[in-house]
C-alpha positions in Angstrom: 94.8 24.9 121.5 91.0 24.4 121.4 90.9 25.1 117.7 93.5 22.5 117.1 91.6 19.9 119.2 88.5 20.5 117.2 90.4 19.9 114.0 92.2 16.9 115.3 89.2 15.0 116.6 87.7 14.1 113.1 91.1 13.3 111.7 91.9 11.0 114.6 88.4 9.3 114.3 89.0 8.7 110.6 92.3 7.0 111.6 90.7 5.0 114.4 88.0 3.6 112.1 90.5 2.4 109.5 89.6 -1.2 108.7 93.0 -2.8 108.3 94.4 -2.2 111.8 91.0 -3.1 113.3 90.8 -6.3 111.3 94.4 -7.2 112.2 93.6 -6.6 115.9 90.6 -9.0 115.8 92.6 -11.7 114.0 95.3 -11.5 116.6 92.9 -11.5 119.5 91.1 -14.6 118.2 94.5 -16.5 118.2 96.1 -18.4 121.0 98.9 -15.9 121.3 96.6 -12.9 121.8 98.1 -11.5 125.0 101.8 -11.2 123.8 101.0 -10.6 120.2 98.2 -8.1 121.0 100.5 -6.0 123.2 103.2 -6.1 120.6 100.8 -5.0 117.9 99.4 -2.2 120.1 103.0 -1.0 120.9 103.9 -0.8 117.2 100.6 0.9 116.3 100.9 3.5 119.0 104.6 4.2 118.3 104.1 4.4 114.6 101.1 6.7 114.9 102.9 9.0 117.3 106.1 9.1 115.2 104.3 10.0 111.9 102.3 12.8 113.5 105.3 14.1 115.4 107.4 14.1 112.2 104.6 15.9 110.3 104.4 18.5 113.0 108.2 19.1 112.9 108.1 19.3 109.1 105.3 21.8 109.3 107.2 24.0 111.6 110.2 23.8 109.3 108.2 25.2 106.3 109.9 28.4 104.9 108.5 31.9 104.9 107.4 34.7 107.2 104.4 34.1 109.5 101.9 35.2 106.9 103.5 33.3 104.1 103.9 30.3 106.4 100.2 30.4 107.2 99.3 30.6 103.5 101.6 27.7 102.7 100.0 25.6 105.4 96.5 26.3 104.0 97.6 25.3 100.5 99.1 22.1 101.8 95.9 21.3 103.7 93.9 21.8 100.5 96.2 19.4 98.6 96.0 16.8 101.4 92.2 17.2 101.5 91.9 16.6 97.8 94.2 13.5 98.1 92.0 12.1 100.9 88.8 12.6 98.8 90.4 10.9 95.8 91.7 8.0 97.9 88.2 7.6 99.3 86.6 7.6 95.9 89.1 5.1 94.5 88.5 2.8 97.5 84.8 2.9 97.0 85.2 2.2 93.3 87.5 -0.8 94.0 85.1 -2.0 96.7 82.1 -1.9 94.3 84.0 -3.9 91.6 85.5 -6.5 93.9 82.4 -7.1 96.1 82.9 -7.9 99.7 86.2 -9.6 99.5 88.2 -11.0 102.4 90.8 -8.3 103.0 94.6 -8.6 102.5 95.9 -12.1 102.4 98.5 -11.5 105.1 95.7 -11.0 107.7 94.8 -14.7 107.5 98.3 -15.6 108.9 98.9 -12.7 111.2 97.6 -14.8 114.1 100.7 -17.1 113.7 103.3 -14.3 113.9 105.4 -13.7 116.9 105.6 -10.5 119.0 108.3 -8.9 117.0 106.7 -9.4 113.6 103.3 -8.0 114.8 105.2 -5.1 116.4 106.7 -4.4 113.0 103.3 -4.7 111.3 101.9 -2.2 113.7 104.7 0.2 112.8 104.3 -0.4 109.1 100.6 0.2 109.1 101.3 3.9 110.0 103.0 4.2 106.6 99.9 3.4 104.6 98.8 6.3 102.3 95.6 7.0 104.3 97.6 7.0 107.6 100.2 9.3 106.2 97.7 11.8 104.8 95.8 11.9 108.0 99.0 12.4 110.0 100.1 15.1 107.7 96.8 16.9 108.1 97.0 16.5 111.9 100.5 17.9 111.9 99.4 21.0 109.9 96.5 21.5 112.2 99.0 21.5 115.2 101.3 23.9 113.3 98.5 26.3 112.8 98.1 27.1 116.5 101.9 27.8 116.9 102.3 26.4 120.4 105.5 25.7 122.4 107.0 22.2 122.5 104.9 21.0 125.4 101.7 22.2 123.7 102.6 20.4 120.5 103.4 17.2 122.5 100.0 17.3 124.2 98.2 17.6 120.8 100.3 14.8 119.3 99.5 12.5 122.2 95.8 13.5 122.0 95.7 12.5 118.3 97.6 9.3 118.9 95.3 8.2 121.8 92.1 8.7 119.7 93.6 7.2 116.5 94.7 4.0 118.2 91.8 3.5 120.6 90.1 1.0 118.3 93.2 -1.1 118.6 94.0 -0.5 122.3 90.6 -0.9 123.8 89.8 -4.3 122.3 93.3 -5.6 123.2 93.2 -4.5 126.8 89.5 -5.7 127.2 90.3 -9.1 125.7 93.4 -9.6 127.9 91.3 -8.8 131.0 88.0 -10.5 129.9 88.8 -13.1 127.2 85.6 -15.1 127.5 83.3 -12.1 127.4 85.1 -10.6 124.4 85.4 -13.7 122.1 81.8 -13.7 120.9 82.0 -9.9 120.4 85.2 -10.3 118.4 83.6 -12.9 116.1 80.6 -10.7 115.5 82.8 -7.7 114.8 84.9 -9.7 112.4 81.9 -10.5 110.2 80.6 -7.0 110.3 84.0 -5.5 109.4 84.4 -7.9 106.5 81.1 -6.7 105.1 81.0 -3.0 105.8 84.2 -1.4 107.1 85.8 -0.6 103.8 82.8 1.3 102.6 82.4 3.2 105.9 86.1 4.1 106.0 86.2 5.3 102.4 83.1 7.4 102.9 84.6 8.9 106.0 87.8 9.7 104.1 85.8 11.7 101.6 84.0 13.6 104.3 87.2 14.3 106.2 89.0 15.3 103.0 86.3 17.9 102.3 86.7 19.1 105.9 90.4 19.5 105.5 89.9 21.4 102.2 87.5 23.7 104.0 90.0 24.4 106.8 92.7 25.1 104.3 90.6 27.5 102.2 89.2 29.3 105.3 92.7 29.5 106.9 
């Protein structure tokens, strides 16, 4: 299990530092409905992340072939996913340099006005973004590699989910408990994310993609 944990940590960190869910979290927490909407968004994010990684793990175990063939196929899929992550990071950086700073997706401006069910749905939907799916697929293959029983797989899926959603969960819980202390920090974070998060996230995708390729080749 230790090997899988070491592989899951960078993947989960890349998911945690994704700019879209973090920005959505900040917009929600700066609204008047922050408590209910924040908890709804957190529930959707956690459930969506858990479900995608769990499904990726189940699909990985269902791959055909004998143990050796199965391991080779897992390695090839990791290489493909790693290449896709690198390309996605490069495309994101290219778009970022052309568009300048930008202001992010338009729906983020109105997310603060949504009710608890819509933000729950948005939290679920964000786990279906290309970056999130690729990272979940890589995490699922990393879990499949160690070939554990059901309980071991579940622990690893929960571990990934906890790290991947911490940048949504921690600010939401902290803001609900300490709203006055968190508001200036949220405003400062909003400005920094608008300026830098896309570049940081894209660079991390390239690095993590190269890491996944290396795991696939060495495995």
